N, C-alpha and C positions, 0 to 999 in steps of 0.2 A: 565812411568805414567800409572797407573792402570785405568780399566774402571770405577771404582768407584769414582776416585778422579781426579780433574783437577788442576793442580798446578797454582796458581797465583803469580804474581810479589810480592815480599816481604815476601814469604814463607807461605801465606795463601792458604788455599784449598777450594774448593768448591765442594759439593756433587752433582755429575751429576744427579743422581735420584732425588734428591730434586728439581733441576731445572726444570727437565722434568715434575714432578709431579705438580709444580707450575703452568707451562704453561697449562697443561691439565685442572686443576681445574680453571684457569682463563678463558679457552675457554668455558667450561661448564656454569660458572656463566654468561658470556657475552650472550650466547645462551638463557639462561634462562630469563634474562632481556629483550632480543630482543623479545622473544615470548610472555612476558607478556605485553610489550607495544604495539605490532602490532597484536598479534593473536586474541585478543578478537574483535578489531575494524574490522579485515578482516572478522570474522565469520558474522557479521551483516551487512556488505557493500559488501561484495566481489559478483561479478557477478550480481549486481543488475542494470539491464539496461532497462527493460520493462515498459510499461503503462499497467497496469492491470485493466480490467473493470469488475466489480462484482455487483451482485444484484439479486433480486428474479425473478422467472420465469415470463415471460411475461412483463418485465419492459421496453423493448426496447433496451436492450444492442446491440443486432445483428443489428438493423437497424441503430443505432448510430454507431457501428463499420464500417458498409458499407459506411455511409456518410463520415467518416473520411478517410477511406482507399481508395475508389473508387469514392467518391463525387457524391453518387447517391442513390436513393430510391430503396429499394428491398423489395419483400414480404419475411418474414421469418417464420420459424416454430422452435418450442422447440428443442434444440439440446442437445445430451448427450456428445459431444466433443468440446473442446474449439477451437474457431477460432484464428488463428494467422496469421498476416501480417505486413507490413511495411507501416506506415504513412508517406509518402514522404513529405519533406519540401524543396522546391526549388523555385526559381524565376519563375514566370508565366508571360509570355508576354500578355499584354491585346491587343485584337484586336476585331474589330466589326464582324469579320468572326467567330471567334472561342468563343468570349464572355469570360466572367470570371464567374467561379462558386461562388454563393453568400456565400458558406460556407468557402471559402479560407481566411485564416488569412490575414490581411492587410500586416503583415511584409514579406509575401511570394512573394509580388509583385514587390519588387525592392532590396532587399539586397543581391541577389546572393546566398543565402543559398542553399547548396546542401547537404543534410543530410536527414535521416530518423530516426523514432522512431518505436521500434517494440511494436505492440499493440496486447494484449492477450484479447480475449472476452471470459470469463470463464461462462459456464452454471450455471444457478441458482437453478437447482434441488437439493434437500436436500440430495440425496443418493450420491452427489459427493462433499459434504463438506470436507471430508478427503482428497480427491485429489486436494483441493484448496491450501493446505499448501505449496507443492512444488512450485506452481505458485507464490505464496506470496514472497517465498524466493528469486525469481528473479526480483521482482518488485521494481523499483525505485519510481514510483508514483502510486498512485491508484485512479480510478474514480468509484464512486459508482453510479450506475444508479438506479433512482427512478422513477416509474410510478406516475405521479403527479395527474392522475385521480383517480386511484384505490387505493391511499394511506390510504383512510378511508372507503373503501367499504368492508362491512362485507363478500361479496361474494368472495372476493379475498384476498390473503395474503396481509396485509397492514403494518402498522406502527409498530405494536408489532412484527411480523416476521422479519421485517428489523432490529429492534433494537436487536433481538436475534443474527441476523447474524453479526451486527456490533460489538456486544460484544464479539463473538466468534474470529472474525478476529483481532479486535484492541488489544485483550490481548493475542494473540498468539505470541510465541517466532519468528515464521516466518515472522510476521509482523514487528518486531523490526529491524529498519534500512530503512524502508520506509521514504521517506522525506516529501512528501505532499499528501493530500487527496482532491479530488474535488467530491462534491455531485451534480450530473447532474440530475436536476428534468425534465424529459422529458414530451413530449406530451403537451407542454405548448400552443400549438396551439388550443387545445381542450377548449371550454368554461368552462367546469366543472372541469378543472385542478386547482390544489392548487398552489400557488406561492412557490417559494424557501423559503422565510421567514416563511411562514406557515408550510412548510414540515419540517424545522429545529425545530420549536416549537413542533411539533408532535412527532418528535424522540426523543427529549430531554424528553418529558414527558414520553415516553415508556420505554427509557433506565432506567430512574430514576425508574420506576415501576419495571423493571426486576431486578434492583440491590437491591431494598429493599424488594421485595416479594419473590424472588427466591433464593437469598442469596448463595447457594452453588449448585444449581441444574444445572446451566448452565455448560455444561460438559468441555468446554474448557477455562473457566474462572479462572485465576490463583490466583488473589487477589482482593478483593472489600475493599476499605477503606473509612471510613467516614472522615469528615473534621478534626478530631482529630488524624488520623492515625491508628484509632482502626479497626482491621479486622471485618467487618460485613458479610462476606461470604468467602468460600473457594471452590475450585473445587474439584471433585472426583479425586482421584489419578488414572490417565489412563496411567501410564507409560507402553510403549510397545504396546498401543492399536492402533497404527497406525499413531502416530505422527511422523513427519519427525525428523530425527536425527539433533540436534543442536550442537552437541559436547560438548565442556566444557563451551560454552558460550550459556546459555538458559535464556538470559535476556528477559523481557517482559513488556509492559507498564502496568501500573494499572489504573484503573477507580476510580475516587473519587467523592464524594458527596460534594457539596459546603455547606457554613454557613447555607444555607436556607434549606439543605436536599435536593438539586436537583442538577441533573447533567447538566453540560453545555459544549458544544465543545470548548468553550473559554479555559477551564481548561485542555483540552487535549494536551499533549506534542507536537503532530504532527499537524501542522497547516490544517485545515479543512475549505474549502470555499464551500458555496452553490450558484448555478447559475441556471437560467432558461434556458432551450434549447428546441429546436424542431428539430427533424431529417427530417421532412416533410418541408424543405425550400421551402417558397413561399412568397417573399416580397409583393405581391400584396393583400395577404389575412391577413398576421399577421407579426409581427416584430421579431419573434423568430427563431434562427437558431443554428448552432454548433460552431459559433465563441468563445464563452466562454470557449469551450473545447480546442481550438487552443491556446487562451490565456494562458490557464493553462499549456499546453504543452511548450510553448515558454516562461514560467516564467513571463508572464506580470500580472498575478494575483496570 
């Protein structure tokens, strides 16, 4: 029997090379199908495990970070480096000697949970915006920290600057794969602070203004569509300008204007929640604390 042919009962022959070629082609096709099915999903969700805190300079990110991680108030200053630590979630024994921190989520007190969430406090300086993309690629959930006192103060970066940041973040390919967003309106213990409901309205107005008036000037905006699906704005082509590599899967969310020509967070494909918080926990003075953030982390809101 030659190498080229294999005799089969009944006198038939099968070409060995044809069999081998068929097997090889089948393997290649199977690999291609597997890559199509699982490759793109992995590109958007792989390694997402952190809780990323973002916001403008002076919004109170680091103070909130310290309260979540160490359960204490600390004095902070503007940083140019991200803070990274584990926010522990474990059963806490209540005793009159040690007491219970007011900011501890109720579910930590008796369910025996022994786990932690990696929290990343990213600086709000504009010069670090490009460095934000790799941090976004690791983020499972995002907390946007808003200074509820200066949100409309002309002497500080307010709603318009924050709207530009959110446009840049939400429409980046690095953000695609984030599961949920929490907008934490901080400093609610101060009398001049705006409520979460008011902050939401202010941001929706300014995001609408950015979409309709700037149309293509926001550097990281991919597409802006109106309610009819017509492109009303496009980004500058910044390929190779520092964007993180997204491989073959460069999907990104699109922002759209509603029928009334206005943007609303309800229409955004990723759930966005607004809450009132204060890192200066003092039940004797005010009712605000960081428990809404704990509720968000533990999936209760």
